[in-house]
C-alpha positions, 0 to 999 in steps of 0.5 A: 391776217389783219391789215396794219391800221392806216394812220388817220389824216389830220384835217386842220380847220382854219380859224374863222376871223379877221387877219391881224393886219385887218384888225390893225387897219380898223383900229387905225381908221377908228382912232380919229373918230374915237378922238373926235367923239372922246366923251362918247368913247369914254362912256362906251369903253367903260360901259362895254367892259363886260364885253371886253372881259367876255372876249378875253375869256372866250377861248372858242374860235367863233366867240359865241360868248363875246357875241351874246354878251356884247350884243346885250351889253351894247343894247344896255349901253345905247340909252346912255350914249343917246342921253349923252348925245342929247345933252351935247356930248361934253365931258361934263355930260359924260362924267354925269353919266359915268357917276349915275348908278342907274346907267351902270345897272342898265348896261351891266345888267343887260350884260349879265342877261347875256351871260345867263343866256349863254350859260343856260341855252345849251341845256335848254336846246339839249332838252328840246332835242331830247324831247323831240327825239324821244317823241320821234322814237315813240312814233316810229315804234308805233309805225313799226308795231303797225307794220308787224301787225299788218305784215307779220314778223318777216318785215322785222327780220334782222331788226330789233323790235322796239317795245312800246311803253307799258307793253314790255318789262325791262327784261323783255326789251332785249327781244331782238332776234339775231340777224340771219342774212341781214347786212350790218347797215340794216340792223336797228338797235335803238337805245331807250332811256329808262 
């Protein structure tokens, strides 16, 4: 008679981030500096708009999109802020920077690079791990063949034989012998993409 399935215990993960009161405290502490450095605040807030959009649209708890776009957007905004400080940090200098097309192109272009990196990096990392895994499987298959040649098929009892490329046809890939006394944890059946 089969036993009744036990209900699984739901494990809730805590969100990583600052508590709301800490965020409010930081905003209260930054407000005097933002008011004192109003031209810098104007340039910074307008040039960092892609970061604000990325933060709002990123639904993950870790905010990887906002971090990627934000760091590159900040690196594109920093030359404008340094230029503003070298001009004396006045409202006129801030307005000159905000009307310069090249300042916008640098800041928003850097943010666009952040979006592109975030979009393509998972597929690049996945391709890298796929290639390294396939290479490791081929290496293990060669080691398995060497062991079988040296010790005979007794070392592969209960294990699936891994065909090397060019040694077996597609139909011969299922040459795994049925396990006789081998426990389930020892059975190896690797999947080979063809």
